[in-house]
C-alpha positions in Angstrom: 0.0 0.0 0.0 2.7 2.4 1.0 5.0 1.5 -1.9 2.3 2.3 -4.4 1.7 5.8 -2.9 4.7 7.2 -4.6 3.2 6.3 -7.9 -0.1 8.0 -7.2 -1.9 4.8 -6.6 -4.3 4.6 -3.7 -4.6 1.1 -2.3 -7.3 0.0 0.1 -7.0 -3.2 2.0 -10.1 -5.3 2.5 -9.7 -7.7 5.4 -12.8 -10.0 5.5 -13.5 -12.4 8.3 -14.7 -15.9 7.6 -17.5 -16.2 5.0 -19.2 -19.2 3.6 -17.7 -19.7 0.1 -16.2 -22.5 -2.0 -12.8 -21.6 -0.5 -14.0 -22.2 3.0 -16.1 -25.3 2.2 -15.2 -27.7 5.0 -15.5 -30.8 2.8 -13.0 -29.4 0.3 -10.6 -28.2 3.0 -10.8 -31.5 4.8 -10.3 -33.4 1.6 -7.2 -31.3 0.7 -5.8 -31.7 4.1 -6.2 -35.4 4.1 -4.7 -35.7 0.7 -1.6 -33.7 1.9 -1.5 -35.8 5.1 -1.4 -39.0 3.1 1.6 -37.7 1.1 3.6 -37.0 4.3 6.5 -39.2 5.4 5.6 -41.6 8.2 8.0 -39.8 10.6 6.2 -36.5 10.1 2.8 -38.1 10.6 4.1 -39.6 13.8 5.4 -36.2 15.0 2.0 -34.7 14.6 0.0 -37.7 15.5 -3.5 -38.8 14.4 -5.1 -36.6 17.0 -3.7 -33.5 15.1 -5.6 -34.6 12.0 -8.8 -35.3 13.9 -8.5 -32.0 15.8 -8.1 -30.1 12.6 -11.2 -31.6 11.1 -13.2 -31.0 14.3 -12.0 -27.4 14.4 -13.1 -26.8 10.8 -16.6 -28.2 11.5 -16.9 -26.0 14.5 -15.8 -22.9 12.7 -18.1 -23.5 9.8 -21.1 -22.8 12.1 -19.7 -19.3 12.6 -19.0 -18.5 8.9 -21.0 -15.5 7.6 -23.2 -16.1 4.6 -23.8 -12.4 3.7 -21.2 -11.8 1.1 -22.6 -8.3 0.5 -20.6 -7.2 3.5 -17.4 -7.8 1.5 -18.7 -6.5 -1.8 -20.0 -3.3 -0.1 -16.5 -2.7 1.1 -15.1 -3.3 -2.4 -17.7 -0.9 -3.8 -16.9 1.8 -1.3 -13.2 1.4 -1.9 -13.6 1.7 -5.7 -16.2 4.5 -5.8 -15.6 6.7 -2.8 -13.9 10.0 -3.3 -11.9 9.3 -0.1 -11.6 5.6 0.3 -10.3 4.2 3.6 -6.9 2.6 3.9 -8.5 -0.6 5.5 -11.9 -2.2 5.5 -13.0 -5.0 7.8 -15.9 -7.1 6.6 -17.8 -9.3 9.0 -18.3 -9.4 12.8 -15.3 -11.6 13.4 -13.0 -9.2 11.6 -14.3 -6.3 13.6 -14.6 -7.9 17.0 -11.7 -10.4 16.9 -9.0 -9.6 14.4 -8.8 -5.8 14.8 -8.5 -6.0 18.6 -6.0 -8.9 18.2 -3.8 -6.7 15.9 -3.3 -4.3 18.8 -2.2 -6.9 21.3 1.5 -7.8 21.9 2.4 -10.8 19.7 2.8 -13.2 22.6 -0.7 -12.4 23.9 -2.3 -12.6 20.5 -0.6 -16.0 19.9 -2.1 -17.2 23.2 -5.6 -16.1 22.2 
C-alpha cells in the first residue's frame, strides 16, 4: 500500500472475516488436508499424530457454524473502496474481523498468539 503511494496509486486493504464460500467449504478443505496428510512421510505423521488430523477436522466443522453467509458485507467494502472520493486505507468485513481480528492486531504478539 505504501510502496504504491509514490506512484499516485491509492490502495485500500479489505480484510474479511470468515465467509461461507467455496474456499471455506469444509468438505473441500478437509479433503485437501487429508490428501496432503497421506503424502507426508511416516515420521512426520508420527510427529504430529493422528489426533492432530482429527482435531483439525473438528475445528473446521466448529468454525463452519460461525461463517458469515452475507457476502454483501465484502462487496459493499469493495464498492466503497472503488467508488468513494476518499476511500479508507483498510476495510474490515464481518463481525469476526471487527470484533476479533482488529483487537488482536493491537495486542502484543505473545498475547495474540495465546488467544
